PDB file as gemmi writes it, atoms N, CA and C in Angstrom:
CRYST1    1.000    1.000    1.000  90.00  90.00  90.00 P 1                      
ATOM      1  N   MET A   1     -41.187  24.958  -3.915  1.00  0.00           N  
ATOM      2  CA  MET A   1     -40.595  25.093  -5.222  1.00  0.00           C  
ATOM      3  C   MET A   1     -39.219  25.780  -4.938  1.00  0.00           C  
ATOM      4  N   THR A   2     -39.033  26.793  -4.109  1.00  0.00           N  
ATOM      5  CA  THR A   2     -37.777  27.355  -3.941  1.00  0.00           C  
ATOM      6  C   THR A   2     -36.796  26.401  -3.250  1.00  0.00           C  
ATOM      7  N   ARG A   3     -37.312  25.477  -2.614  1.00  0.00           N  
ATOM      8  CA  ARG A   3     -36.393  24.405  -2.019  1.00  0.00           C  
ATOM      9  C   ARG A   3     -35.652  23.719  -2.970  1.00  0.00           C  
ATOM     10  N   PHE A   4     -36.247  23.349  -4.215  1.00  0.00           N  
ATOM     11  CA  PHE A   4     -35.706  22.675  -5.206  1.00  0.00           C  
ATOM     12  C   PHE A   4     -34.780  23.533  -6.100  1.00  0.00           C  
ATOM     13  N   THR A   5     -34.938  24.723  -6.186  1.00  0.00           N  
ATOM     14  CA  THR A   5     -34.181  25.664  -6.956  1.00  0.00           C  
ATOM     15  C   THR A   5     -32.880  25.863  -6.375  1.00  0.00           C  
ATOM     16  N   LEU A   6     -32.726  25.802  -5.000  1.00  0.00           N  
ATOM     17  CA  LEU A   6     -31.541  26.045  -4.334  1.00  0.00           C  
ATOM     18  C   LEU A   6     -30.546  24.803  -4.311  1.00  0.00           C  
ATOM     19  N   LEU A   7     -31.121  23.712  -4.653  1.00  0.00           N  
ATOM     20  CA  LEU A   7     -30.343  22.413  -4.674  1.00  0.00           C  
ATOM     21  C   LEU A   7     -29.266  22.375  -5.579  1.00  0.00           C  
ATOM     22  N   PRO A   8     -29.337  22.880  -6.821  1.00  0.00           N  
ATOM     23  CA  PRO A   8     -28.094  22.882  -7.613  1.00  0.00           C  
ATOM     24  C   PRO A   8     -26.960  23.722  -7.037  1.00  0.00           C  
ATOM     25  N   PHE A   9     -27.227  24.877  -6.412  1.00  0.00           N  
ATOM     26  CA  PHE A   9     -26.352  25.758  -5.882  1.00  0.00           C  
ATOM     27  C   PHE A   9     -25.655  25.120  -4.561  1.00  0.00           C  
ATOM     28  N   ILE A  10     -26.387  24.217  -3.957  1.00  0.00           N  
ATOM     29  CA  ILE A  10     -25.687  23.596  -2.847  1.00  0.00           C  
ATOM     30  C   ILE A  10     -24.696  22.671  -3.232  1.00  0.00           C  
ATOM     31  N   PHE A  11     -24.960  21.899  -4.452  1.00  0.00           N  
ATOM     32  CA  PHE A  11     -24.068  20.930  -4.873  1.00  0.00           C  
ATOM     33  C   PHE A  11     -22.690  21.702  -5.547  1.00  0.00           C  
ATOM     34  N   VAL A  12     -22.949  22.806  -6.074  1.00  0.00           N  
ATOM     35  CA  VAL A  12     -21.842  23.638  -6.628  1.00  0.00           C  
ATOM     36  C   VAL A  12     -20.949  24.129  -5.490  1.00  0.00           C  
ATOM     37  N   ILE A  13     -21.575  24.582  -4.336  1.00  0.00           N  
ATOM     38  CA  ILE A  13     -20.720  25.100  -3.273  1.00  0.00           C  
ATOM     39  C   ILE A  13     -20.042  23.977  -2.567  1.00  0.00           C  
ATOM     40  N   ALA A  14     -20.661  22.720  -2.550  1.00  0.00           N  
ATOM     41  CA  ALA A  14     -19.954  21.564  -1.891  1.00  0.00           C  
ATOM     42  C   ALA A  14     -18.932  21.056  -2.798  1.00  0.00           C  
ATOM     43  N   ALA A  15     -18.974  21.283  -4.029  1.00  0.00           N  
ATOM     44  CA  ALA A  15     -17.916  20.733  -5.004  1.00  0.00           C  
ATOM     45  C   ALA A  15     -16.652  21.686  -4.861  1.00  0.00           C  
ATOM     46  N   CYS A  16     -16.851  22.956  -4.420  1.00  0.00           N  
ATOM     47  CA  CYS A  16     -15.682  23.970  -4.296  1.00  0.00           C  
ATOM     48  C   CYS A  16     -14.957  23.724  -2.952  1.00  0.00           C  
ATOM     49  N   GLN A  17     -15.359  22.752  -2.149  1.00  0.00           N  
ATOM     50  CA  GLN A  17     -14.571  22.572  -0.858  1.00  0.00           C  
ATOM     51  C   GLN A  17     -13.152  22.020  -1.136  1.00  0.00           C  
ATOM     52  N   PRO A  18     -12.090  22.361  -0.441  1.00  0.00           N  
ATOM     53  CA  PRO A  18     -10.867  21.837  -0.622  1.00  0.00           C  
ATOM     54  C   PRO A  18     -10.746  20.340  -0.363  1.00  0.00           C  
ATOM     55  N   VAL A  19     -10.059  19.611  -1.212  1.00  0.00           N  
ATOM     56  CA  VAL A  19      -9.834  18.222  -1.021  1.00  0.00           C  
ATOM     57  C   VAL A  19      -8.364  17.942  -0.413  1.00  0.00           C  
ATOM     58  N   GLU A  20      -8.477  17.112   0.675  1.00  0.00           N  
ATOM     59  CA  GLU A  20      -7.264  16.722   1.402  1.00  0.00           C  
ATOM     60  C   GLU A  20      -6.382  15.868   0.482  1.00  0.00           C  
ATOM     61  N   THR A  21      -5.094  15.961   0.489  1.00  0.00           N  
ATOM     62  CA  THR A  21      -4.180  15.095  -0.191  1.00  0.00           C  
ATOM     63  C   THR A  21      -3.836  14.045   0.550  1.00  0.00           C  
ATOM     64  N   GLY A  22      -3.382  12.846   0.095  1.00  0.00           N  
ATOM     65  CA  GLY A  22      -3.038  11.700   0.632  1.00  0.00           C  
ATOM     66  C   GLY A  22      -4.162  10.933   1.167  1.00  0.00           C  
ATOM     67  N   PHE A  23      -3.855   9.780   1.704  1.00  0.00           N  
ATOM     68  CA  PHE A  23      -4.939   8.845   2.097  1.00  0.00           C  
ATOM     69  C   PHE A  23      -4.814   8.493   3.648  1.00  0.00           C  
ATOM     70  N   GLY A  24      -3.903   9.085   4.368  1.00  0.00           N  
ATOM     71  CA  GLY A  24      -3.837   8.852   5.716  1.00  0.00           C  
ATOM     72  C   GLY A  24      -2.271   8.508   6.024  1.00  0.00           C  
ATOM     73  N   PRO A  25      -2.121   8.161   7.339  1.00  0.00           N  
ATOM     74  CA  PRO A  25      -0.734   7.902   7.737  1.00  0.00           C  
ATOM     75  C   PRO A  25      -0.048   6.845   6.911  1.00  0.00           C  
ATOM     76  N   GLY A  26       1.172   7.118   6.689  1.00  0.00           N  
ATOM     77  CA  GLY A  26       1.932   6.045   5.863  1.00  0.00           C  
ATOM     78  C   GLY A  26       1.966   6.016   4.390  1.00  0.00           C  
ATOM     79  N   PHE A  27       1.011   6.731   3.798  1.00  0.00           N  
ATOM     80  CA  PHE A  27       0.827   6.779   2.437  1.00  0.00           C  
ATOM     81  C   PHE A  27       1.920   7.627   1.720  1.00  0.00           C  
ATOM     82  N   ASP A  28       2.488   8.739   2.535  1.00  0.00           N  
ATOM     83  CA  ASP A  28       3.510   9.463   2.032  1.00  0.00           C  
ATOM     84  C   ASP A  28       4.951   8.877   2.411  1.00  0.00           C  
ATOM     85  N   ASP A  29       4.811   7.803   3.126  1.00  0.00           N  
ATOM     86  CA  ASP A  29       6.368   7.200   3.571  1.00  0.00           C  
ATOM     87  C   ASP A  29       6.488   6.008   2.764  1.00  0.00           C  
ATOM     88  N   PRO A  30       7.438   5.840   1.867  1.00  0.00           N  
ATOM     89  CA  PRO A  30       7.632   4.683   1.121  1.00  0.00           C  
ATOM     90  C   PRO A  30       8.220   3.442   1.995  1.00  0.00           C  
ATOM     91  N   ASN A  31       8.636   3.912   3.112  1.00  0.00           N  
ATOM     92  CA  ASN A  31       9.181   2.893   4.128  1.00  0.00           C  
ATOM     93  C   ASN A  31       8.312   2.664   5.278  1.00  0.00           C  
ATOM     94  N   ALA A  32       7.020   2.755   5.160  1.00  0.00           N  
ATOM     95  CA  ALA A  32       6.034   2.667   6.313  1.00  0.00           C  
ATOM     96  C   ALA A  32       6.002   1.265   6.811  1.00  0.00           C  
ATOM     97  N   CYS A  33       6.474   0.261   6.022  1.00  0.00           N  
ATOM     98  CA  CYS A  33       6.399  -1.138   6.514  1.00  0.00           C  
ATOM     99  C   CYS A  33       7.763  -1.609   7.018  1.00  0.00           C  
ATOM    100  N   GLY A  34       8.833  -0.794   6.921  1.00  0.00           N  
ATOM    101  CA  GLY A  34      10.122  -1.202   7.229  1.00  0.00           C  
ATOM    102  C   GLY A  34      10.905  -2.062   6.365  1.00  0.00           C  
ATOM    103  N   ALA A  35      10.637  -1.878   4.962  1.00  0.00           N  
ATOM    104  CA  ALA A  35      11.342  -2.547   3.900  1.00  0.00           C  
ATOM    105  C   ALA A  35      12.699  -2.297   3.768  1.00  0.00           C  
ATOM    106  N   GLU A  36      13.145  -1.091   4.153  1.00  0.00           N  
ATOM    107  CA  GLU A  36      14.466  -0.636   3.894  1.00  0.00           C  
ATOM    108  C   GLU A  36      15.433  -1.484   4.830  1.00  0.00           C  
ATOM    109  N   ALA A  37      14.957  -1.819   5.992  1.00  0.00           N  
ATOM    110  CA  ALA A  37      15.725  -2.548   6.993  1.00  0.00           C  
ATOM    111  C   ALA A  37      15.918  -3.973   6.573  1.00  0.00           C  
ATOM    112  N   VAL A  38      15.253  -4.564   5.744  1.00  0.00           N  
ATOM    113  CA  VAL A  38      15.460  -5.964   5.285  1.00  0.00           C  
ATOM    114  C   VAL A  38      15.785  -6.258   3.839  1.00  0.00           C  
ATOM    115  N   GLN A  39      16.303  -5.013   3.199  1.00  0.00           N  
ATOM    116  CA  GLN A  39      16.717  -5.136   1.833  1.00  0.00           C  
ATOM    117  C   GLN A  39      17.964  -6.096   1.675  1.00  0.00           C  
ATOM    118  N   GLY A  40      18.682  -6.468   2.723  1.00  0.00           N  
ATOM    119  CA  GLY A  40      19.819  -7.393   2.673  1.00  0.00           C  
ATOM    120  C   GLY A  40      19.257  -8.783   2.377  1.00  0.00           C  
ATOM    121  N   LEU A  41      18.032  -9.123   2.458  1.00  0.00           N  
ATOM    122  CA  LEU A  41      17.477 -10.304   2.252  1.00  0.00           C  
ATOM    123  C   LEU A  41      17.359 -10.667   0.708  1.00  0.00           C  
ATOM    124  N   VAL A  42      17.252  -9.576  -0.151  1.00  0.00           N  
ATOM    125  CA  VAL A  42      17.145  -9.753  -1.439  1.00  0.00           C  
ATOM    126  C   VAL A  42      18.248 -10.520  -2.061  1.00  0.00           C  
ATOM    127  N   GLY A  43      17.976 -11.562  -2.719  1.00  0.00           N  
ATOM    128  CA  GLY A  43      18.988 -12.553  -3.409  1.00  0.00           C  
ATOM    129  C   GLY A  43      19.144 -13.759  -2.507  1.00  0.00           C  
ATOM    130  N   GLN A  44      18.592 -13.750  -1.274  1.00  0.00           N  
ATOM    131  CA  GLN A  44      18.678 -14.784  -0.368  1.00  0.00           C  
ATOM    132  C   GLN A  44      17.623 -15.979  -0.619  1.00  0.00           C  
ATOM    133  N   PRO A  45      17.851 -17.052  -0.067  1.00  0.00           N  
ATOM    134  CA  PRO A  45      16.697 -18.087  -0.365  1.00  0.00           C  
ATOM    135  C   PRO A  45      15.294 -17.730   0.311  1.00  0.00           C  
ATOM    136  N   LEU A  46      14.333 -18.197  -0.156  1.00  0.00           N  
ATOM    137  CA  LEU A  46      12.988 -17.830   0.212  1.00  0.00           C  
ATOM    138  C   LEU A  46      12.765 -18.150   1.723  1.00  0.00           C  
ATOM    139  N   GLY A  47      13.420 -19.097   2.226  1.00  0.00           N  
ATOM    140  CA  GLY A  47      13.309 -19.529   3.725  1.00  0.00           C  
ATOM    141  C   GLY A  47      13.678 -18.426   4.595  1.00  0.00           C  
ATOM    142  N   ALA A  48      14.533 -17.345   4.130  1.00  0.00           N  
ATOM    143  CA  ALA A  48      14.977 -16.232   4.961  1.00  0.00           C  
ATOM    144  C   ALA A  48      13.895 -15.317   5.242  1.00  0.00           C  
ATOM    145  N   ALA A  49      12.801 -15.265   4.424  1.00  0.00           N  
ATOM    146  CA  ALA A  49      11.466 -14.489   4.640  1.00  0.00           C  
ATOM    147  C   ALA A  49      10.842 -14.837   5.778  1.00  0.00           C  
ATOM    148  N   SER A  50      10.996 -15.898   6.410  1.00  0.00           N  
ATOM    149  CA  SER A  50      10.178 -16.439   7.482  1.00  0.00           C  
ATOM    150  C   SER A  50      10.598 -15.521   8.688  1.00  0.00           C  
ATOM    151  N   SER A  51      11.762 -14.895   8.785  1.00  0.00           N  
ATOM    152  CA  SER A  51      12.034 -14.097   9.956  1.00  0.00           C  
ATOM    153  C   SER A  51      11.704 -12.679   9.844  1.00  0.00           C  
ATOM    154  N   VAL A  52      11.061 -12.276   8.718  1.00  0.00           N  
ATOM    155  CA  VAL A  52      10.671 -10.903   8.418  1.00  0.00           C  
ATOM    156  C   VAL A  52       9.339 -10.452   9.100  1.00  0.00           C  
ATOM    157  N   THR A  53       9.479  -9.388   9.846  1.00  0.00           N  
ATOM    158  CA  THR A  53       8.312  -8.833  10.488  1.00  0.00           C  
ATOM    159  C   THR A  53       7.996  -7.408   9.999  1.00  0.00           C  
ATOM    160  N   ALA A  54       6.768  -7.094  10.072  1.00  0.00           N  
ATOM    161  CA  ALA A  54       6.418  -5.650   9.610  1.00  0.00           C  
ATOM    162  C   ALA A  54       5.168  -5.246  10.594  1.00  0.00           C  
ATOM    163  N   PRO A  55       4.938  -3.991  10.510  1.00  0.00           N  
ATOM    164  CA  PRO A  55       3.939  -3.391  11.311  1.00  0.00           C  
ATOM    165  C   PRO A  55       2.558  -4.111  10.855  1.00  0.00           C  
ATOM    166  N   GLY A  56       2.342  -4.422   9.619  1.00  0.00           N  
ATOM    167  CA  GLY A  56       1.200  -5.130   9.173  1.00  0.00           C  
ATOM    168  C   GLY A  56       1.485  -6.486   8.659  1.00  0.00           C  
ATOM    169  N   ASP A  57       0.805  -6.990   7.682  1.00  0.00           N  
ATOM    170  CA  ASP A  57       0.962  -8.274   7.207  1.00  0.00           C  
ATOM    171  C   ASP A  57       2.279  -8.344   6.391  1.00  0.00           C  
ATOM    172  N   VAL A  58       2.739  -9.584   6.215  1.00  0.00           N  
ATOM    173  CA  VAL A  58       3.875  -9.861   5.249  1.00  0.00           C  
ATOM    174  C   VAL A  58       3.215 -10.736   4.208  1.00  0.00           C  
ATOM    175  N   ARG A  59       3.260 -10.205   2.973  1.00  0.00           N  
ATOM    176  CA  ARG A  59       2.628 -10.856   1.769  1.00  0.00           C  
ATOM    177  C   ARG A  59       3.766 -11.484   0.848  1.00  0.00           C  
ATOM    178  N   ARG A  60       3.780 -12.800   0.662  1.00  0.00           N  
ATOM    179  CA  ARG A  60       4.732 -13.407  -0.280  1.00  0.00           C  
ATOM    180  C   ARG A  60       4.034 -13.431  -1.566  1.00  0.00           C  
ATOM    181  N   ILE A  61       4.758 -12.932  -2.695  1.00  0.00           N  
ATOM    182  CA  ILE A  61       4.248 -12.969  -3.945  1.00  0.00           C  
ATOM    183  C   ILE A  61       5.100 -13.701  -4.952  1.00  0.00           C  
ATOM    184  N   GLY A  62       4.636 -14.801  -5.435  1.00  0.00           N  
ATOM    185  CA  GLY A  62       5.365 -15.709  -6.245  1.00  0.00           C  
ATOM    186  C   GLY A  62       5.078 -15.266  -7.751  1.00  0.00           C  
ATOM    187  N   PRO A  63       5.850 -15.798  -8.625  1.00  0.00           N  
ATOM    188  CA  PRO A  63       5.776 -15.327  -9.972  1.00  0.00           C  
ATOM    189  C   PRO A  63       4.449 -15.654 -10.675  1.00  0.00           C  
ATOM    190  N   ALA A  64       3.512 -16.652 -10.395  1.00  0.00           N  
ATOM    191  CA  ALA A  64       2.373 -16.778 -10.947  1.00  0.00           C  
ATOM    192  C   ALA A  64       1.215 -16.469  -9.894  1.00  0.00           C  
ATOM    193  N   ASP A  65       1.464 -15.775  -8.845  1.00  0.00           N  
ATOM    194  CA  ASP A  65       0.469 -15.561  -7.831  1.00  0.00           C  
ATOM    195  C   ASP A  65      -0.289 -14.242  -8.331  1.00  0.00           C  
ATOM    196  N   LEU A  66      -1.571 -14.307  -7.972  1.00  0.00           N  
ATOM    197  CA  LEU A  66      -2.508 -13.176  -8.264  1.00  0.00           C  
ATOM    198  C   LEU A  66      -2.602 -12.344  -6.974  1.00  0.00           C  
ATOM    199  N   VAL A  67      -2.481 -10.994  -7.064  1.00  0.00           N  
ATOM    200  CA  VAL A  67      -2.509 -10.232  -5.807  1.00  0.00           C  
ATOM    201  C   VAL A  67      -3.549  -9.101  -6.067  1.00  0.00           C  
ATOM    202  N   THR A  68      -3.975  -8.599  -4.856  1.00  0.00           N  
ATOM    203  CA  THR A  68      -5.035  -7.431  -5.035  1.00  0.00           C  
ATOM    204  C   THR A  68      -4.180  -6.165  -5.325  1.00  0.00           C  
ATOM    205  N   THR A  69      -4.930  -5.264  -5.883  1.00  0.00           N  
ATOM    206  CA  THR A  69      -4.265  -3.864  -6.161  1.00  0.00           C  
ATOM    207  C   THR A  69      -4.462  -2.989  -5.082  1.00  0.00           C  
ATOM    208  N   ASP A  70      -5.068  -3.263  -3.987  1.00  0.00           N  
ATOM    209  CA  ASP A  70      -5.244  -2.244  -2.971  1.00  0.00           C  
ATOM    210  C   ASP A  70      -3.871  -1.911  -2.324  1.00  0.00           C  
ATOM    211  N   TYR A  71      -3.707  -0.715  -1.826  1.00  0.00           N  
ATOM    212  CA  TYR A  71      -2.364  -0.298  -1.252  1.00  0.00           C  
ATOM    213  C   TYR A  71      -2.579  -0.278   0.259  1.00  0.00           C  
ATOM    214  N   ASN A  72      -1.686  -0.925   0.998  1.00  0.00           N  
ATOM    215  CA  ASN A  72      -1.720  -0.905   2.376  1.00  0.00           C  
ATOM    216  C   ASN A  72      -0.199  -0.555   2.785  1.00  0.00           C  
ATOM    217  N   PRO A  73       0.027   0.687   3.268  1.00  0.00           N  
ATOM    218  CA  PRO A  73       1.359   1.059   3.529  1.00  0.00           C  
ATOM    219  C   PRO A  73       2.133   0.233   4.596  1.00  0.00           C  
ATOM    220  N   SER A  74       1.356  -0.410   5.425  1.00  0.00           N  
ATOM    221  CA  SER A  74       1.991  -1.156   6.483  1.00  0.00           C  
ATOM    222  C   SER A  74       2.226  -2.583   6.083  1.00  0.00           C  
ATOM    223  N   ARG A  75       1.695  -3.031   5.043  1.00  0.00           N  
ATOM    224  CA  ARG A  75       2.022  -4.383   4.436  1.00  0.00           C  
ATOM    225  C   ARG A  75       3.427  -4.565   3.679  1.00  0.00           C  
ATOM    226  N   MET A  76       4.065  -5.580   4.056  1.00  0.00           N  
ATOM    227  CA  MET A  76       5.315  -5.867   3.344  1.00  0.00           C  
ATOM    228  C   MET A  76       5.194  -6.876   2.298  1.00  0.00           C  
ATOM    229  N   ASN A  77       5.575  -6.541   1.028  1.00  0.00           N  
ATOM    230  CA  ASN A  77       5.489  -7.536  -0.041  1.00  0.00           C  
ATOM    231  C   ASN A  77       6.888  -8.093  -0.221  1.00  0.00           C  
ATOM    232  N   VAL A  78       6.927  -9.412  -0.178  1.00  0.00           N  
ATOM    233  CA  VAL A  78       8.240 -10.181  -0.456  1.00  0.00           C  
ATOM    234  C   VAL A  78       7.967 -10.956  -1.784  1.00  0.00           C  
ATOM    235  N   SER A  79       8.549 -10.413  -2.746  1.00  0.00           N  
ATOM    236  CA  SER A  79       8.512 -11.039  -4.088  1.00  0.00           C  
ATOM    237  C   SER A  79       9.582 -12.064  -4.320  1.00  0.00           C  
ATOM    238  N   HIS A  80       9.177 -13.153  -4.838  1.00  0.00           N  
ATOM    239  CA  HIS A  80      10.122 -14.319  -4.992  1.00  0.00           C  
ATOM    240  C   HIS A  80       9.917 -15.024  -6.369  1.00  0.00           C  
ATOM    241  N   ASP A  81      11.010 -15.692  -6.780  1.00  0.00           N  
ATOM    242  CA  ASP A  81      10.910 -16.370  -8.100  1.00  0.00           C  
ATOM    243  C   ASP A  81      10.684 -18.031  -7.866  1.00  0.00           C  
ATOM    244  N   GLY A  82      10.333 -18.227  -6.692  1.00  0.00           N  
ATOM    245  CA  GLY A  82      10.096 -19.649  -6.304  1.00  0.00           C  
ATOM    246  C   GLY A  82      11.036 -20.247  -5.310  1.00  0.00           C  
ATOM    247  N   ALA A  83      12.285 -19.739  -5.435  1.00  0.00           N  
ATOM    248  CA  ALA A  83      13.339 -20.066  -4.574  1.00  0.00           C  
ATOM    249  C   ALA A  83      14.180 -19.085  -3.839  1.00  0.00           C  
ATOM    250  N   THR A  84      14.133 -17.794  -4.511  1.00  0.00           N  
ATOM    251  CA  THR A  84      15.020 -16.724  -4.096  1.00  0.00           C  
ATOM    252  C   THR A  84      14.201 -15.385  -3.956  1.00  0.00           C  
ATOM    253  N   ILE A  85      14.291 -14.635  -3.062  1.00  0.00           N  
ATOM    254  CA  ILE A  85      13.720 -13.391  -2.758  1.00  0.00           C  
ATOM    255  C   ILE A  85      14.231 -12.469  -3.815  1.00  0.00           C  
ATOM    256  N   THR A  86      13.384 -11.836  -4.560  1.00  0.00           N  
ATOM    257  CA  THR A  86      13.740 -10.907  -5.768  1.00  0.00           C  
ATOM    258  C   THR A  86      13.429  -9.389  -5.315  1.00  0.00           C  
ATOM    259  N   ARG A  87      12.551  -9.146  -4.477  1.00  0.00           N  
ATOM    260  CA  ARG A  87      12.187  -7.691  -4.197  1.00  0.00           C  
ATOM    261  C   ARG A  87      11.388  -7.650  -2.821  1.00  0.00           C  
ATOM    262  N   ILE A  88      11.686  -6.626  -2.109  1.00  0.00           N  
ATOM    263  CA  ILE A  88      10.848  -6.471  -0.864  1.00  0.00           C  
ATOM    264  C   ILE A  88      10.395  -4.955  -0.927  1.00  0.00           C  
ATOM    265  N   SER A  89       9.088  -4.754  -0.756  1.00  0.00           N  
ATOM    266  CA  SER A  89       8.594  -3.415  -0.796  1.00  0.00           C  
ATOM    267  C   SER A  89       7.315  -3.313   0.037  1.00  0.00           C  
ATOM    268  N   CYS A  90       6.895  -2.038   0.176  1.00  0.00           N  
ATOM    269  CA  CYS A  90       5.692  -1.815   0.928  1.00  0.00           C  
ATOM    270  C   CYS A  90       4.533  -1.732   0.141  1.00  0.00           C  
ATOM    271  N   GLY A  91       3.347  -2.011   0.597  1.00  0.00           N  
ATOM    272  CA  GLY A  91       2.125  -1.922  -0.239  1.00  0.00           C  
ATOM    273  C   GLY A  91       1.247  -3.057  -0.047  1.00  0.00           C  
TER     274      GLY A  91                                                      
END                                                                             
């Protein structure tokens, strides 16, 4: 019986533990994928994106493309309007 009466107190103590901020390396760095280095490609034809490299994947996002909402700091997103690069960002 005493085993079950202590259970709520254990949950309360566990809930009071400090929570770490951030999600890991790269989440605090908006340039973790190296997007700043290739900002000169914005406004260029979409074919220029074939030379882009990143620590993770390079994801091309068109105007009608569906994309996941997960955040990957090492993934580079190259947004385009079908012919021209409109934005380059990490995520």
